[in-house]
C-alpha positions in Angstrom: -18.3 -45.9 -25.5 -20.0 -49.1 -24.3 -18.2 -48.9 -21.0 -19.2 -45.2 -20.7 -22.9 -46.0 -21.4 -22.8 -48.9 -18.9 -21.3 -46.6 -16.2 -24.0 -44.0 -16.8 -26.7 -46.6 -16.6 -25.3 -48.0 -13.4 -25.1 -44.4 -12.0 -28.8 -43.8 -13.0 -29.9 -47.0 -11.2 -27.8 -46.1 -8.2 -29.4 -42.6 -8.2 -32.9 -44.0 -8.1 -32.0 -46.4 -5.3 -30.5 -43.5 -3.3 -33.6 -41.3 -3.8 -35.9 -44.1 -2.7 -33.7 -44.6 0.4 -33.7 -40.9 1.3 -37.5 -40.9 0.8 -37.8 -43.8 3.1 -35.9 -42.0 5.8 -38.1 -38.9 5.3 -41.3 -40.9 5.7 -39.9 -42.6 8.8 -39.1 -39.2 10.3 -42.5 -37.7 9.2 -40.9 -35.1 6.9 -43.5 -33.5 4.6 -41.8 -33.9 1.2 -44.3 -32.1 -1.0 -45.0 -29.1 1.2 -41.9 -26.9 1.9 -41.9 -24.7 5.0 -43.8 -21.5 4.4 -41.9 -19.3 6.9 -38.6 -20.8 8.1 -35.8 -21.8 5.7 -37.5 -21.3 2.3 -35.3 -18.3 1.4 -34.1 -19.9 -1.9 -37.6 -20.5 -3.1 -38.6 -16.9 -2.3 -35.5 -15.7 -4.2 -36.4 -17.8 -7.2 -40.0 -16.5 -7.1 -38.7 -12.9 -6.9 -36.5 -13.3 -10.0 -39.4 -14.8 -11.9 -41.4 -11.7 -11.0 -38.7 -9.5 -12.2 -37.1 -8.1 -9.1 -34.1 -8.9 -6.8 -35.7 -8.2 -3.4 -38.2 -10.5 -1.6 -40.5 -7.7 -0.6 -40.9 -5.6 2.6 -41.2 -8.5 5.1 -38.3 -9.7 7.1 -37.4 -13.4 7.1 -34.4 -15.0 8.8 -31.1 -14.3 7.0 -32.3 -11.4 5.1 -31.1 -7.8 5.2 -32.9 -4.5 4.7 -31.6 -2.1 2.1 -33.7 0.9 0.8 -36.8 -0.3 2.6 -36.7 -3.8 1.0 -35.3 -7.1 2.1 -32.7 -9.1 0.3 -31.4 -12.7 0.7 -27.7 -12.8 1.8 -26.9 -16.1 0.2 -24.9 -16.5 -3.1 -27.2 -16.9 -6.2 -26.5 -20.4 -7.6 -28.9 -22.6 -5.4 -31.8 -20.3 -6.1 -30.9 -20.0 -9.8 -30.9 -23.8 -10.1 -34.4 -23.8 -8.6 -35.8 -21.2 -11.0 -37.0 -23.6 -13.8 -38.6 -25.9 -11.2 -40.4 -23.0 -9.5 -41.5 -21.7 -12.9 -43.1 -25.0 -13.8 -44.3 -26.3 -10.5 -45.1 -23.0 -8.7 -46.2 -23.4 -5.1 -46.0 -27.2 -5.5 -42.2 -27.1 -5.7 -40.4 -28.5 -2.7 -36.8 -27.9 -1.8 -36.8 -31.2 0.1 -36.6 -33.6 -2.8 -34.5 -31.0 -4.7 -31.9 -31.4 -1.9 -32.2 -35.2 -2.0 -31.2 -35.1 -5.7 -27.9 -33.4 -4.9 -27.2 -35.6 -1.9 -27.6 -38.7 -4.1 -25.4 -37.1 -6.8 -22.7 -36.4 -4.1 -22.6 -40.1 -3.2 -22.3 -41.1 -6.8 -19.6 -38.5 -7.5 -17.6 -39.6 -4.5 -17.7 -43.2 -5.6 -16.6 -42.2 -9.1 -13.8 -40.1 -7.7 -12.6 -43.0 -5.5 -12.7 -45.2 -8.6 -10.6 -42.7 -10.6 -8.0 -42.9 -7.8 -8.1 -46.7 -7.9 -7.7 -46.9 -11.7 -4.9 -44.4 -11.7 -3.1 -46.4 -8.9 -3.4 -43.5 -6.4 -5.0 -45.9 -3.9 -5.2 -49.7 -3.5 -8.8 -50.0 -2.6 -11.2 -52.3 -4.4 -14.5 -51.1 -6.0 -16.6 -52.6 -3.1 -14.5 -50.7 -0.6 -15.0 -47.5 -2.5 -18.8 -48.1 -2.7 -18.9 -48.7 1.1 -17.0 -45.4 1.7 -19.3 -43.5 -0.6 -22.4 -44.9 1.0 -20.9 -44.1 4.4 -20.4 -40.5 3.4 -24.1 -40.2 2.4 -25.7 -42.1 5.2 -23.1 -42.3 8.0 -22.2 -38.6 8.4 -24.1 -35.3 8.9 -24.7 -35.4 5.2 -27.9 -37.4 5.8 -29.3 -34.9 8.4 -28.4 -31.9 6.2 -30.2 -33.2 3.1 -33.4 -34.7 4.5 -35.6 -31.7 5.3 -34.6 -29.0 2.8 -34.2 -25.5 4.2 -31.8 -22.9 2.9 -28.8 -23.5 5.2 -28.7 -27.3 4.6 -29.6 -27.2 0.9 -26.8 -24.7 0.3 -24.2 -26.9 2.0 -25.4 -30.0 0.1 -25.1 -28.2 -3.3 -21.7 -26.8 -2.3 -20.5 -30.4 -1.7 -21.7 -31.2 -5.2 -19.5 -28.5 -6.6 -16.6 -29.7 -4.5 -17.1 -33.3 -5.6 -17.3 -32.2 -9.3 -14.0 -30.2 -8.9 -12.2 -33.1 -7.2 -13.4 -35.7 -9.7 -12.6 -33.6 -12.6 -9.2 -32.7 -11.2 -8.1 -36.3 -10.7 -9.5 -37.1 -14.2 -7.6 -34.1 -15.6 -10.7 -32.5 -17.0 -9.6 -29.0 -16.1 -12.6 -26.9 -17.4 -15.0 -29.0 -15.4 -12.7 -28.7 -12.4 -12.8 -24.9 -12.5 -16.5 -25.1 -13.2 -16.9 -27.0 -9.9 -14.8 -24.4 -8.0 -17.0 -21.7 -9.6 -20.1 -23.5 -8.4 -18.8 -23.6 -4.9 -18.0 -19.9 -5.1 -21.6 -19.2 -6.1 -23.1 -21.5 -3.5 -21.0 -21.3 -0.3 -18.1 -18.9 -0.8 -16.1 -20.0 2.2 -15.8 -23.5 0.8 -14.1 -22.1 -2.3 -10.7 -22.6 -0.6 -10.9 -26.2 -1.9 -9.8 -24.7 -5.2 -6.3 -25.0 -3.9 -6.4 -28.7 -4.8 -7.0 -28.4 -8.6 -4.6 -25.5 -8.7 -1.8 -27.5 -7.1 -2.5 -30.6 -9.2 -2.4 -28.6 -12.4 0.8 -26.8 -11.5 2.3 -30.2 -10.5 1.3 -31.6 -14.0 3.2 -28.6 -15.5 6.3 -29.7 -13.6 6.3 -27.1 -10.9 7.5 -28.5 -7.6 8.7 -31.7 -9.3 12.1 -33.3 -8.4 14.4 -35.0 -10.8 17.9 -36.2 -9.9 17.9 -34.3 -6.6 17.0 -31.1 -8.4 13.8 -29.2 -7.6 11.9 -27.5 -10.4 10.2 -24.2 -9.6 9.3 -23.3 -13.2 7.0 -25.1 -15.5 8.6 -27.9 -17.5 5.8 -27.5 -20.0 4.4 -24.0 -20.6 0.6 -24.0 -21.3 -0.7 -22.2 -24.3 -3.0 -19.1 -24.0 -5.8 -21.1 -25.5 -5.4 -23.9 -23.0 -5.4 -21.4 -20.1 -8.4 -19.6 -21.4 -10.4 -22.8 -21.8 -9.5 -23.9 -18.3 -10.1 -20.5 -16.6 -13.2 -19.5 -18.5 -15.8 -21.3 -16.2 -14.3 -19.9 -13.0 -13.9 -16.5 -14.5 -17.6 -16.4 -15.5 -18.6 -17.6 -12.0 -16.4 -14.9 -10.4 -17.9 -12.2 -12.6 -21.4 -13.3 -11.7 -20.4 -13.4 -8.0 -19.1 -9.8 -8.1 -22.0 -8.4 -10.1 -24.5 -10.1 -7.7 -22.8 -8.6 -4.7 -22.8 -5.1 -6.3 -26.5 -5.3 -7.2 -27.5 -6.7 -3.8 -25.1 -5.1 -1.4 -23.7 -2.1 -3.4 -20.2 -3.6 -3.0 -18.8 -6.3 -5.2 -16.6 -7.5 -2.3 -19.4 -7.7 0.3 -21.0 -11.0 1.0 -23.9 -9.5 2.8 -23.1 -11.2 6.0 -21.2 -8.2 7.2 -24.4 -6.1 6.8 -26.5 -8.9 8.4 -24.3 -8.8 11.5 -24.7 -5.0 11.8 -28.4 -5.1 11.4 -29.5 -8.3 13.2 -26.6 -9.4 15.4 -25.1 -6.3 17.0 -23.7 -8.5 19.8 -21.1 -9.8 17.4 -18.4 -7.3 18.2 -15.3 -8.7 16.4 -16.5 -8.9 12.8 -17.0 -12.0 10.7 -13.5 -13.5 11.4 -11.5 -13.1 14.6 -9.3 -15.1 16.9 -11.9 -14.6 19.6 -14.1 -17.2 18.0 -11.4 -20.0 18.0 -12.1 -21.5 21.4 -15.9 -21.8 21.2 -15.6 -23.2 17.6 -12.9 -25.7 18.7 -15.2 -26.9 21.6 -18.1 -27.5 19.2 -16.0 -29.1 16.5 -13.8 -31.3 18.5 -14.8 -31.5 22.2 -18.5 -31.5 22.4 -20.2 -34.9 23.1 -23.8 -35.9 23.6 -25.5 -34.9 26.8 -28.2 -36.7 28.8 -31.4 -35.3 30.1 -32.7 -36.2 33.6 -36.3 -35.6 34.6 -35.1 -35.6 38.2 -32.3 -36.7 40.4 -34.0 -40.0 40.8 -34.5 -40.6 37.0 -33.4 -44.2 36.2 -33.7 -43.7 32.4 -31.8 -40.5 31.4 -32.5 -39.7 27.7 -29.6 -39.0 25.4 -29.6 -35.6 23.7 -27.7 -35.7 20.4 -29.1 -32.3 19.4 -27.5 -30.6 22.4 -29.6 -27.5 22.2 -28.9 -27.1 18.5 -25.1 -26.9 19.0 -24.6 -30.6 18.1 -21.7 -32.9 18.6 -18.1 -33.0 17.5 -16.8 -34.5 14.2 -15.5 -37.7 15.9 -18.9 -38.6 17.4 -21.0 -37.7 14.3 -18.6 -39.5 12.0 -16.6 -42.1 13.9 -15.8 -44.2 10.8 -13.8 -41.3 9.5 -11.0 -42.2 11.9 -10.8 -45.7 10.4 -10.8 -44.4 6.8 -8.0 -42.0 7.6 -5.9 -44.6 9.3 -6.5 -47.5 6.9 -3.2 -48.3 5.0 -4.9 -49.4 1.8 -6.5 -46.0 1.4 -3.3 -44.0 1.6 -1.9 -42.8 -1.6 1.7 -43.3 -2.6 1.6 -39.8 -4.1 2.9 -37.9 -1.1 2.6 -34.5 -2.7 -1.2 -35.1 -3.4 -1.8 -36.3 0.2 0.0 -33.2 1.5 -2.0 -31.0 -0.8 -5.3 -32.4 0.6 -4.1 -32.1 4.2 -2.9 -28.5 3.7 -6.2 -27.5 2.1 -8.2 -29.2 4.9 -6.1 -27.3 7.4 -6.7 -23.9 5.7 -10.4 -24.6 5.5 -10.4 -25.6 9.2 -8.7 -22.3 10.2 -11.4 -20.3 8.5 -14.1 -22.3 10.3 -12.4 -21.7 13.7 -12.1 -18.0 13.0 -15.8 -17.6 11.9 -18.2 -15.7 14.2 -20.8 -18.5 14.7 -20.6 -22.2 15.5 -23.2 -23.5 13.0 -26.3 -23.5 15.1 -28.7 -25.2 14.4 -27.1 -28.7 13.9 -26.6 -32.2 15.1 -23.0 -32.3 14.1 -20.3 -29.8 13.3 -21.8 -28.8 9.9 -19.3 -26.0 9.2 -16.6 -28.7 8.9 -18.7 -30.5 6.3 -17.0 -28.5 3.5 -13.8 -30.5 3.8 -15.4 -33.9 4.3 -14.9 -34.9 0.6 -11.2 -34.2 1.0 -11.0 -36.3 4.1 -12.8 -39.2 2.4 -10.1 -39.1 -0.4 -7.2 -39.3 2.0 
């Protein structure tokens, strides 16, 4: 108990330090912390306000990433981020800011990644030392696009930051064998950024492996459980995800009149008729591949005689590839002390990353507006565990 309390105290101090650092970056970049944007990117705040006023729609005025149904406009995003904001919006009203709200989850992501790496060290999955794990966690928060995503609030980036929290929770709980919390994390991802829910493959495979499925003894492979879980065990594990799935389906039915619709299909029909191949298609693979892996910073020249061309990391909002935005990731992936001796776990992480990457490459947009390939951000936590 004393060690538990000490860890929570250390985490609390770490959280405060991280919030101060994020605040320092915001001040340096002239980000208005206390006054959220009133027109662009405050979809989640508007949704929370709508719920507090007893209705689902946000009125009869169009904002970006909303769709019109029955003369009223609805937010297309899953409900959890706005739901988490409801108590703060109820208490603070117009003084609530999604900026510091996003910082809080960004700080928690760093702490959860560090704790997950520590679980891997204690369980002899990796050979890293605590200081190495701390450096990796801090690098995740301040040396990747995570920093850019979290600093200014706005719906697109807040959603991704909260989704990473759910992913971190699921991964930490999986490696700690706290299965209800693991499925809760997957459920949070489903209710925040549905496409990232593929990471649920990891806790599923780890749990099946613990049951003995896929294990090998004396040159014999086992494809049936060596230990059959009880109904009570399965119910306790699956309950959080089941509740999240029901909320997700009911939300889609109430908003889009179809439990299987995400709303983005309707959005493309109404707002982006130039998208001809649907949400997912092989036609989008090449442009997405260029942005994710081939695009590098450009330089702006005022004229052909300009002696001081200015670098453009923003690249017209398309951003740069994963290797430029996170060069240290290559070192982490190749460092021998970070590689787990559990080949099956490493393969599971790589397969999950590959499947998530495929969905990104097949998706109809590249992630504009961004400084790095933000649609790849969903599997960053898995890469940092490899």
